[in-house]
C-alpha atoms as one frame of an Amber mdcrd trajectory, in Angstrom:
protein
 -28.699  -7.309 -98.481 -27.013  -4.084-100.609 -30.322  -3.342-101.857 -29.836
   0.178-103.806 -27.183   0.230-106.099 -23.874  -0.195-105.382 -19.775  -0.490
-106.360 -18.524  -3.099-109.079 -16.464  -5.615-108.218 -15.424  -8.414-110.593
 -15.282 -12.171-109.354 -12.769 -13.184-111.912 -10.387 -10.558-110.391 -10.926
 -11.627-107.501 -10.496 -15.263-108.370  -6.654 -14.254-109.391  -3.972 -14.606
-107.501  -3.621 -10.624-106.589  -6.454 -11.128-103.726  -4.305 -12.803-101.485
  -1.606 -10.286-100.787  -0.489  -9.701 -97.335  -2.372 -13.466 -96.069   0.015
 -14.213 -93.503   0.759 -10.605 -92.354  -3.099  -9.620 -91.376  -3.666 -13.247
 -89.503  -0.711 -13.682 -88.548  -0.936 -16.817 -85.868  -4.057 -16.188 -84.253
  -5.792 -18.768 -85.997  -4.842 -22.772 -85.263  -3.907 -25.241 -87.458  -6.426
 -28.229 -87.827  -5.228 -30.562 -85.370  -5.407 -34.535 -84.992  -7.990 -35.102
 -81.756  -7.844 -38.842 -82.959 -10.436 -40.852 -84.202 -14.121 -41.786 -82.876
 -15.857 -38.749 -82.660 -19.577 -38.654 -80.172 -21.859 -38.241 -82.156 -23.541
 -34.171 -81.712 -27.071 -34.254 -82.392 -29.678 -32.049 -82.087 -30.968 -32.326
 -79.065 -28.079 -31.348 -77.572 -27.784 -28.308 -79.681 -31.290 -27.284 -78.794
 -30.834 -27.976 -74.887 -27.271 -25.525 -75.273 -29.178 -22.980 -77.101 -32.577
 -22.658 -74.921 -30.226 -21.559 -72.396 -28.779 -18.106 -74.302 -32.402 -17.611
 -75.695 -32.722 -14.628 -73.130 -28.548 -13.047 -73.632 -28.980 -13.706 -77.016
 -31.687 -11.184 -77.483 -30.292  -8.922 -74.949 -27.115  -9.063 -77.357 -29.123
  -8.109 -80.516 -30.841  -4.798 -78.813 -27.708  -4.052 -77.636 -26.147  -3.887
 -81.471 -29.595  -2.491 -82.489 -29.089   0.631 -80.100 -25.984   1.705 -81.989
 -26.034   0.471 -85.508 -22.814   1.312 -87.526 -22.763   1.514 -90.867 -20.227
   0.330 -93.578 -16.494   0.694 -92.110 -17.493   2.071 -88.884 -18.560  -1.333
 -87.167 -15.734  -0.994 -84.580 -18.438  -1.160 -81.838 -19.586  -4.280 -83.132
 -16.862  -5.791 -83.701 -15.449  -5.054 -80.332 -18.378  -6.911 -78.620 -18.580
  -9.980 -80.891 -14.364 -10.333 -80.331 -15.585 -10.676 -76.549 -18.119 -12.760
 -76.656 -16.441 -15.604 -78.500 -13.075 -15.403 -77.008 -14.850 -15.400 -73.323
 -16.445 -18.902 -75.402 -13.055 -19.700 -75.800 -12.787 -19.191 -79.510  -9.432
 -18.157 -81.342 -10.143 -14.385 -82.561  -8.568 -12.462 -84.932  -9.806  -8.663
 -85.319  -8.949  -6.007 -87.987  -9.497  -8.149 -90.529 -10.675  -6.776 -94.234
 -11.319  -3.353 -91.925 -13.677  -4.562 -88.967 -13.534  -7.889 -89.737 -13.409
 -10.252 -86.867 -12.840 -13.918 -87.579 -13.021 -16.756 -85.036 -12.360 -20.178
 -84.897 -13.624 -23.064 -82.738 -11.792 -26.766 -82.959 -13.577 -29.427 -82.593
 -12.194 -32.034 -80.142 -12.339 -35.243 -82.912 -11.241 -34.958 -86.377 -13.316
 -33.459 -88.946 -14.393 -30.741 -91.966 -13.270 -27.559 -92.091 -16.422 -25.419
 -92.369 -17.394 -20.865 -92.266 -20.153 -19.377 -91.734 -20.519 -15.781 -92.373
 -22.538 -13.020 -90.540 -22.769  -9.690 -91.602 -22.353  -6.738 -89.218 -22.909
  -2.940 -91.129 -25.899  -1.090 -90.486 -27.903   1.206 -93.268 -27.293   4.756
 -94.035 -29.871   7.251 -94.497 -30.031   6.752 -98.190 -30.262   3.181 -98.064
 -33.488   3.021 -96.090 -37.008   2.815 -97.716 -39.147   5.150 -95.976 -36.799
   5.100 -92.990 -35.568   7.794 -90.415 -32.657  10.591 -91.271 -30.287   8.040
 -89.108 -28.329   5.071 -89.064 -30.374   1.989 -88.524 -30.150  -2.005 -88.290
 -32.964  -2.202 -90.934 -31.908  -4.680 -92.997 -31.309  -7.148 -90.073 -27.859
  -7.364 -89.801 -27.872  -7.446 -86.108 -29.940 -10.524 -86.198 -27.217 -12.270
 -88.563 -24.577 -11.409 -86.397 -25.977 -12.030 -83.051 -26.693 -15.783 -84.591
 -23.774 -15.968 -85.660 -22.412 -15.212 -82.122 -24.905 -17.870 -80.711 -23.754
 -20.120 -83.277 -20.036 -20.114 -81.445 -21.726 -20.269 -77.662 -23.539 -23.264
 -78.624 -20.840 -24.900 -79.974 -18.131 -24.184 -77.958 -20.045 -25.545 -75.061
 -19.978 -28.728 -76.931 -16.574 -28.474 -77.970 -16.190 -32.192 -76.737 -18.813
 -33.404 -79.164 -17.630 -31.706 -81.634 -15.421 -32.755 -84.903 -13.417 -30.822
 -86.802 -13.188 -26.515 -86.902 -15.587 -24.076 -87.825 -14.433 -20.706 -88.893
 -16.958 -17.939 -88.232 -16.500 -14.947 -90.349 -18.196 -11.467 -88.964 -17.830
  -9.564 -91.923 -18.224  -5.303 -92.213 -19.465  -3.090 -95.086 -21.819  -5.666
 -96.817 -23.837  -2.633 -97.926 -21.123  -1.189 -99.906 -20.842  -4.287-101.664
 -16.880  -4.405-100.193 -15.993  -6.146 -97.310 -16.299  -9.440 -98.396 -13.596
  -8.269-101.005 -11.577  -6.673 -98.293 -11.260 -10.063 -96.224 -10.915 -12.203
 -99.159  -7.846  -9.857-100.185  -6.665 -10.253 -96.568  -6.217 -13.625 -97.200
  -8.684 -14.963 -95.288  -9.891 -18.180 -97.184  -5.778 -18.949 -97.266  -5.185
 -18.938 -94.418  -8.080 -21.394 -92.156  -9.089 -22.935 -95.880 -12.444 -23.558
 -95.205 -14.108 -26.442 -97.378 -17.825 -24.489 -97.642 -19.215 -21.593 -96.462
 -23.137 -21.148 -95.314 -24.710 -18.021 -94.106 -28.536 -17.051 -92.604 -30.153
 -13.349 -93.887 -33.583 -12.656 -92.376 -36.188 -12.905 -94.764 -40.404 -12.007
 -95.301 -41.436 -15.773 -93.967 -43.154 -16.621 -90.884 -40.976 -16.626 -87.860
 -39.763 -20.395 -87.062 -39.523 -21.003 -91.166 -37.227 -20.729 -93.876 -36.402
 -20.580 -97.536 -33.883 -22.642 -99.069 -32.090 -21.272-102.555 -30.586 -23.944
-104.021 -29.570 -22.700-107.817 -30.894 -19.331-107.467 -29.304 -16.166-105.338
 -29.569 -12.833-106.122 -28.325 -10.706-109.313 -25.182  -8.900-109.487 -24.853
  -5.750-110.633 -23.836  -3.097-113.654 -23.398   0.599-113.679 -22.838   2.076
-116.943 -22.656   5.937-116.935 -24.702   7.583-120.707 -23.516  10.773-121.437
 -25.681  12.771-123.788 -25.339  16.909-124.856 -28.655  18.830-123.322 -30.943
  17.794-120.586 -34.045  17.559-122.665 -32.258  14.485-124.970 -30.701  13.693
-121.395 -34.340  13.101-119.830 -35.831  11.520-122.868 -32.815   9.255-122.828
 -33.071   8.335-119.347 -37.397   7.570-119.950 -36.368   5.104-122.786 -33.635
   3.135-120.546 -36.047   2.962-118.061 -38.155   0.998-120.485 -35.488  -1.622
-120.611 -37.131  -2.688-117.032 -39.155  -5.816-116.824 -40.280  -5.689-113.152
 -41.437  -2.681-110.920 -40.154  -1.898-107.475 -42.814  -2.630-104.917 -44.754
   0.085-103.459 -47.739  -1.754-100.963 -47.961  -4.434 -98.700 -49.868  -6.066
-101.813 -46.544  -5.861-103.631 -44.284  -7.047-101.378 -46.450 -10.396-101.084
 -46.843 -10.598-104.783 -43.182 -10.464-105.069 -43.007 -13.119-102.217 -44.910
 -15.424-104.333 -43.569 -14.812-107.343 -39.981 -15.875-105.266 -41.390 -19.382
-105.093 -43.197 -19.658-108.467 -40.938 -22.473-110.593 -40.439 -20.897-113.914
 -42.491 -17.802-112.966 -42.279 -14.080-113.747 -39.476 -13.997-111.958 -37.477
 -16.409-113.884 -35.783 -13.981-116.376 -35.969 -10.209-115.119 -34.374  -6.736
-115.600 -34.793  -4.236-113.199 -32.769  -1.019-114.350 -32.926   2.926-112.254
 -31.294   6.376-113.925 -30.395   9.458-112.528 -29.598  12.687-113.954 -26.386
  14.672-112.875 -26.044  18.140-113.130 -25.318  19.478-117.055 -21.501  20.213
-117.215 -20.011  23.791-119.019 -20.578  22.077-122.535 -24.304  21.116-121.601
 -23.312  17.666-121.719 -25.691  15.429-119.028 -24.459  12.406-117.285 -27.386
   9.716-117.606 -25.938   6.955-114.489 -28.022   3.609-114.908 -27.707   1.006
-112.372 -29.868  -2.331-113.495 -29.465  -5.748-112.512 -30.704  -9.150-114.443
 -31.501 -12.329-113.998 -29.534 -14.894-115.269 -26.361 -13.576-115.048 -25.393
 -14.231-118.147 -27.599 -11.522-119.651 -25.449  -8.663-119.014 -23.576  -9.069
-122.350 -27.678  -8.709-123.969 -28.590  -5.923-121.602 -25.488  -3.828-122.581
 -26.013  -3.932-126.008 -29.465  -3.137-125.935 -28.218  -0.014-123.758 -26.266
   1.295-126.481 -29.120   0.293-128.698 -31.059   2.636-126.744 -28.977   5.292
-126.442 -27.032   4.957-130.150 -30.004   7.533-131.432 -28.866  10.052-129.321
 -25.119  10.144-130.064 -24.314   9.390-126.639 -21.148   8.069-125.050 -21.966
   4.712-123.341 -19.264   3.629-120.644 -19.291   0.287-118.498 -17.122  -0.564
-115.877 -14.804  -3.474-116.615 -17.286  -6.266-115.585 -20.354  -6.223-113.579
 -20.461  -7.193-109.572 -20.852 -10.673-109.760 -24.185 -12.715-109.139 -25.192
 -14.423-106.012 -26.175 -18.245-107.419 -25.844 -20.953-104.548 -25.413 -23.968
-105.290 -28.395 -26.723-106.103 -26.489 -29.856-103.952 -25.709 -28.094-100.580
 -29.032 -26.042-100.715 -31.229 -29.393-100.985 -28.994 -31.119 -98.444 -29.954
 -27.774 -95.993 -33.795 -27.830 -97.064 -34.062 -31.932 -95.934 -32.130 -31.129
 -92.460 -34.034 -28.208 -91.641 -37.417 -30.135 -92.294 -36.522 -33.341 -90.501
 -35.589 -30.897 -87.435 -38.358 -28.294 -87.745 -40.840 -30.418 -89.210 -41.932
 -30.674 -92.960 -43.066 -27.119 -93.921 -40.387 -25.735 -91.916 -38.633 -24.864
 -95.054 -39.638 -23.691 -98.483 -37.792 -23.349-101.820 -36.668 -20.701-103.821
 -37.094 -20.939-107.549 -36.292 -17.071-108.488 -34.239 -13.790-107.617 -35.157
 -10.930-105.579 -34.473  -7.876-108.330 -33.761  -5.267-106.483 -31.177  -6.707
-104.057 -27.671  -8.260-103.872 -25.417  -9.470-101.867 -21.312  -9.837-101.657
 -21.850 -13.324-100.391 -21.349 -14.050-103.869 -17.695 -13.622-103.680 -17.444
 -16.280-101.084 -19.567 -18.940-102.807 -17.325 -18.118-105.786 -14.109 -20.086
-104.055 -16.155 -22.550-102.558 -19.909 -24.264-102.328 -22.363 -23.405 -99.623
 -25.415 -22.052 -98.696 -27.610 -19.086 -98.184 -30.880 -19.294 -96.878 -33.573
 -16.805 -95.516 -34.489 -16.817 -91.882 -38.128 -16.181 -91.624 -38.765 -13.411
 -89.448 -42.388 -12.137 -89.760 -44.391 -12.333 -86.395 -48.148 -13.887 -86.734
 -50.577 -11.086 -88.319 -48.104  -8.962 -88.555 -47.754  -6.554 -92.130 -45.234
  -7.715 -94.610 -43.942  -4.481 -94.400 -42.484  -5.218 -90.942 -40.356  -7.907
 -91.881 -38.943  -6.630 -95.339 -35.229  -5.770 -95.170 -34.635  -1.957 -95.802
 -37.889  -0.752 -95.085 -38.695   1.567 -92.343 -40.899  -0.273 -90.490 -38.837
  -3.345 -90.654 -39.399  -4.841 -86.996 -37.832  -8.357 -87.174 -39.802 -11.076
 -84.680 -37.030 -11.373 -81.815 -37.502 -15.591 -81.750 -36.353 -15.962 -85.332
 -32.945 -15.666 -83.574 -33.306 -18.586 -81.563 -34.586 -20.560 -84.413 -31.563
 -19.270 -86.728 -28.867 -20.912 -83.739 -30.707 -23.955 -83.232 -30.466 -24.339
 -87.532 -27.306 -23.222 -88.551 -25.512 -24.730 -84.856 -27.060 -28.206 -85.923
 -26.399 -27.898 -89.421 -22.636 -27.022 -89.154 -22.112 -29.826 -86.357 -23.536
 -31.874 -88.783 -21.062 -30.285 -92.108 -18.205 -30.439 -89.828 -18.324 -34.454
 -89.125
């Protein structure tokens, strides 16, 4: 999950034809086409998934710890990608590496006809600058080491049940999520055209009790806009920055109580986060002419408010005689389809119990996701996997915080949930 403000992209550009350039050259012939395996798929039920997953629990925790010990930031996920590729090749999947950087694509062909469904896991660690109260070195404080491990576990479980599996499962292990560049790079490499998934799914660590999930039908995460406002004089720049900061309607949480309130508000229909603006400014150094850049980064919800907020920024800047420059388009919000989100919620409650899945009614104001670019292309889900240990402070399970220590039992929960869900969707 990208937490600090990052680069701007546009989903509209990606939806154009240019994004598919080089598809065949990158993926080659390593990814098999869907085969007609005959009629009559044996039903792959949750009981079979659970039995296989239970035998992998200890090994997957060890895998997560190995990845955690060797964090690799965006664009440097070489070791993690090699580990993923080795594990999944050993499980019998067809694997392609080097997709959009260090991306890995693994394909599992079931024994029976069915659909093609994708699952995405991100692999990169946080730089020190991306950490809130963290240390001075890269670290997995956003849970991507868990995400990667769950993805590997899903592939291993369903590979062992291939004889009862329908359709074709495609696993995307994505680099460079924190810089909001990895999804774009994989899409530009032609991964979607080559594998042709009909839908896509993903988990992300979240501040919910281990064993619980939070589904996101109709909501998601905000996008990001990054205008630059240039004004004469440092004093004027400071006043302008303060005025722009006043456009924010939400404050960044600082205490455990603030984070608890944020999580409650996300689960409240028509609550305080139904509409928001989260804006921050940063002053550059004066140039030779005394002009100062006020770098602005903001997120808003719903996404349609970008036009409104841009006009507000222009209005605030006008009395200062400032020059306002916007990127061509903001980075898009991640908006999750309602139908699939509700269906996943029902599935999780049927498998894990009626209290297993809560529903989010609002987006987190301070985070974004380049998974948005996948959901622009096809339906799917984005679900929070609870990683909070019983009795633990919320700051131990909120991504990007220096004290982030997720409960490793969540790995097995995530594998069981997604393997069972994907097996059902593949039918």
